[in-house]
C-alpha positions, 0 to 999 in steps of 0.5 A: 379127212379134215379141212386142213388136209383138204386145203393142203391137197387142193393147194398142191393140186393148184400148184401142180396145175400152174406148173404144168400149164407153164411147162406146156406153154414153154414147150408149145410156143403158143402153137401147140395142140392139146391132145385130149385123153380118150378111154381105151377102146374095148372090143365090141361084138363079143357075146357072153358065154353060157357059163358067164350068163349063168354067173350073171343070173346068180349075181342078179340073185344077189349071190357073192363070188364064193356062193356062185362058185359053190353053186356052180362048182367053180373056184372063187378065182374062176368066178372072179374071172367070169365076172371080169369078162362079163364086165368087159363084154357088157361094157359095165362099170359094176356088177349092178350095171352088168345086171341092168345091161343083162336084163335090157339085152334079154340075157337074164330074166 
């Protein structure tokens, strides 16, 4: 992306922001309240299953989904499902973050 494209994107953003602010001011007549955006609440208290912990251990060993599936006799789609569940249960943003959380919680060594 070159500087001209960045400038065009920024210009569009600023224009949109001005129109949004003007519309919000018209709707609220000055006495409205802005409701902040909050992230969805995740389920707390769920612990990973033994299979998910096995997958987490293999992730920490540096294996990719296909290799984990081969090692555990699972399809790649099943491994992806386990990884998704792990990320949600551990409230991790990535596979690396899940490994770090797993180490801190003593789930893997």
